[in-house]
N, C-alpha and C positions, 0 to 999 in steps of 0.2 A: 682774559680776568686773573686776577690773583689768589692763593691758595698763601691758606696759615697754616706755620713750620707746623708738627706733632701733636708740638703740646698747646696748644694754644686751638682752642675748640673755632665752631665761624660767629662770625659779627655777628650776636643777635642770641647768641644761645650759650652763655656761662657754662663754659662745665660742663654739659650736658652730650660729652664723650667723651664721660668717665665707663669703663670695661672694666672688668674684674679682672685680676692677676689669674686664677682661675681662664675666667675662658676667653681668654687673652689669645691661644695656643691652636682655639679652635676655632676661634673664628677667622686667623690668616691663613689657618687650611683652608679651609670656604674658603677663599677668596684669592690662596691660591690654587684650588680648582680648577677657580673658574678663568681666570689668568693663564689658564693649561688651554679651559674650551674656548676661550678667544680666540689663541694661538691656533686653536685648531679649526677654530670657522674663519683667519683668516687666507692660513695655509689651502683651505676650501676651494677658497672663491681664488688666489691665485693658481689652483690647479684650475681652474674651468668650472666648478662638479652647477650640476643645476641649483633654483632657487627652495629645489623640494627636498633639496639636499642641507644645502646651506640653514635654511630661515631654522628648525626646528634645530637646527641645532644652536644656532642666532636664538634662538628662545629657555631657550635652558640655560645660557649663561646668563641671561634674562635671570630669571629669574633662581640662578647660583647668588647673584650679586643682591639682591631683595634679601632673598635671605641670612645674605651675612651680613646687611642693614638689621632688619628687622633683630639680629640676634642681638645689634647693640646698640642697638634701643631696649631692649628686654635685659638685659647687664648693667645700663645706664636705673633702668626701674629698680631691675634688685637692688644693688647700689646704694639708694633712696630709700628705698624700706629696711633695710643690710644697718647703715650709715643716714639717717639722717637728720643730724645738727650737727654733722662731715666736713667745713671749711668749702667752696670751690666744688659743693655739690650741687649741678644740678636740678633743679626744683621741677616740677612738674607739671609746671604750662612748658619749661625748655625740651622736655622728652617727648609732647605733646606735637609741638612744632615740628619736628627729630621725627615722629613718628608718621604724621602728614605729608610731610618731603614725601615721603616713601609711596606713601601708598597713591 
């Protein structure tokens, strides 16, 4: 699987990842918390913790990632509404595709 450079949108979703500079720190913070939670889950597995301990923590990581994804899409929607004619901005169809990818 190849990944796109951070400055380029995913194929078929031109400009759809536009995130406002006001939202970016909050989204990055969410992702860093999820990263820490995931590291904790890995440590739990390495330490031989039971599935009853691990699964709820893994569910929390999944929820944190989902919330970050929805925050990114919401930021894109706000940017489209605030600057509807800006060049390179995602259109609503692109944002809908991203939203449905998370749902």
